[in-house]
C-alpha positions as CSV (number, residue, x, y, z in Angstrom):
1,M,28.8,21.9,-34.6
2,T,25.5,22.3,-36.3
3,D,22.3,23.2,-34.6
4,Q,20.9,19.8,-35.3
5,G,23.9,18.2,-33.7
6,S,23.8,20.4,-30.6
7,S,20.1,19.6,-30.2
8,S,20.8,15.9,-30.3
9,V,23.5,16.3,-27.6
10,E,21.2,18.4,-25.4
11,F,18.5,15.8,-25.8
12,L,20.8,13.0,-24.8
13,L,22.0,15.0,-21.7
14,V,18.4,15.7,-20.6
15,L,16.9,12.3,-21.3
16,P,18.3,10.5,-18.2
17,A,16.9,13.2,-15.9
18,V,13.5,13.0,-17.6
19,L,13.5,9.2,-17.3
20,L,14.5,9.4,-13.7
21,L,11.8,11.9,-12.9
22,L,9.2,9.7,-14.7
23,A,10.4,6.6,-12.7
24,V,10.1,8.6,-9.4
25,V,6.5,9.7,-10.3
26,V,5.5,6.1,-11.2
27,E,7.0,4.7,-8.0
28,T,5.3,7.4,-5.9
29,G,2.0,6.5,-7.5
30,G,2.6,2.8,-6.7
31,L,3.5,3.6,-3.1
32,V,0.4,5.8,-2.7
33,R,-1.8,3.0,-4.2
34,S,-0.3,0.4,-1.8
35,H,-0.9,2.7,1.2
36,L,-4.5,3.4,0.2
37,L,-5.1,-0.4,-0.3
38,A,-3.6,-1.1,3.1
39,L,-5.7,1.7,4.7
40,T,-8.9,0.5,3.1
41,A,-8.2,-3.1,4.2
42,A,-7.6,-2.0,7.8
43,R,-10.8,0.1,7.8
44,E,-12.8,-2.7,6.4
45,G,-11.3,-5.2,8.8
46,A,-12.0,-2.9,11.8
47,R,-15.6,-2.4,10.7
48,V,-16.2,-6.1,10.4
49,A,-14.3,-6.9,13.6
50,A,-16.5,-4.4,15.5
51,M,-19.7,-6.1,14.3
52,A,-18.8,-9.8,13.8
53,S,-18.3,-12.3,16.6
54,D,-15.2,-14.0,15.1
55,A,-11.9,-12.7,14.0
56,D,-11.8,-14.8,10.8
57,A,-14.5,-12.7,9.3
58,A,-12.5,-9.5,9.9
59,L,-9.4,-11.2,8.5
60,N,-11.2,-12.3,5.3
61,A,-12.7,-8.9,4.9
62,A,-9.3,-7.2,5.1
63,R,-7.7,-9.7,2.8
64,S,-10.4,-9.3,0.2
65,R,-9.7,-5.5,0.0
66,L,-6.0,-6.0,-0.6
67,G,-6.3,-7.8,-3.9
68,A,-2.8,-8.8,-5.3
69,L,-1.1,-7.5,-2.2
70,S,-2.8,-10.0,0.1
71,D,-0.1,-12.6,-0.5
72,S,2.6,-10.4,1.2
73,A,0.3,-8.9,3.8
74,R,0.4,-9.3,7.6
75,I,-2.8,-8.6,9.3
76,R,-3.2,-8.2,13.1
77,I,-6.5,-8.0,14.8
78,D,-6.9,-6.9,18.4
79,R,-10.4,-6.8,19.7
80,Q,-11.9,-6.2,23.2
81,W,-14.8,-8.6,23.2
82,V,-17.1,-6.3,25.1
83,P,-19.6,-3.8,23.8
84,G,-18.0,-0.3,23.8
85,G,-14.5,-1.8,23.5
86,T,-12.3,-1.3,20.5
87,A,-11.5,-3.4,17.5
88,T,-8.1,-2.5,16.0
89,V,-6.8,-3.9,12.7
90,E,-3.2,-3.3,11.6
91,V,-2.3,-4.2,8.0
92,E,1.3,-4.4,6.8
93,V,2.1,-4.9,3.1
94,R,5.4,-5.1,1.3
95,H,5.8,-2.9,-1.7
96,P,8.8,-3.5,-4.0
97,L,10.5,-0.3,-5.0
98,F,11.7,0.0,-8.6
99,A,10.4,-3.5,-9.4
100,L,10.1,-2.6,-13.1
101,A,13.8,-1.8,-13.2
102,G,14.7,-5.2,-11.6
103,G,15.6,-3.7,-8.3
104,G,12.7,-4.9,-6.1
105,L,13.9,-3.1,-2.9
106,P,11.1,-3.9,-0.4
107,V,9.4,-1.2,1.6
108,D,6.9,-2.1,4.4
109,I,3.8,0.0,4.4
110,R,1.6,0.0,7.5
111,A,-2.0,1.1,8.1
112,R,-4.1,0.9,11.2
113,A,-7.8,1.5,11.9
114,A,-10.0,1.1,14.9
115,S,-13.7,0.9,15.5
116,I,-15.9,0.6,18.5
117,V,-17.3,-2.9,19.2
118,E,-21.1,-2.9,18.9
119,R,-21.9,-6.4,20.1
């Protein structure tokens, strides 16, 4: 076997591992992005829920932070309607794992934030 032939064989043996590693890195980035979006939405929803007098404003604020994930999101708002109480917002989004490969295994990502009610 020539050196060029052995290099080709070695490349073909290593290529699947490199592609798998690349796919894992891309999916990890997607999961982190989805988690950060959910966390940002929960924080914004809790902030608005603590200041606004209706839950719809908090719901809309949280949804606006989710962007494309807002279609699959479940948002729960729990607020004590007295000053000094807490406003808690929980956001759950569904992230499809390996969607680029056609898999689409769904993973639920949850984030929760709380804020003290001001009025």
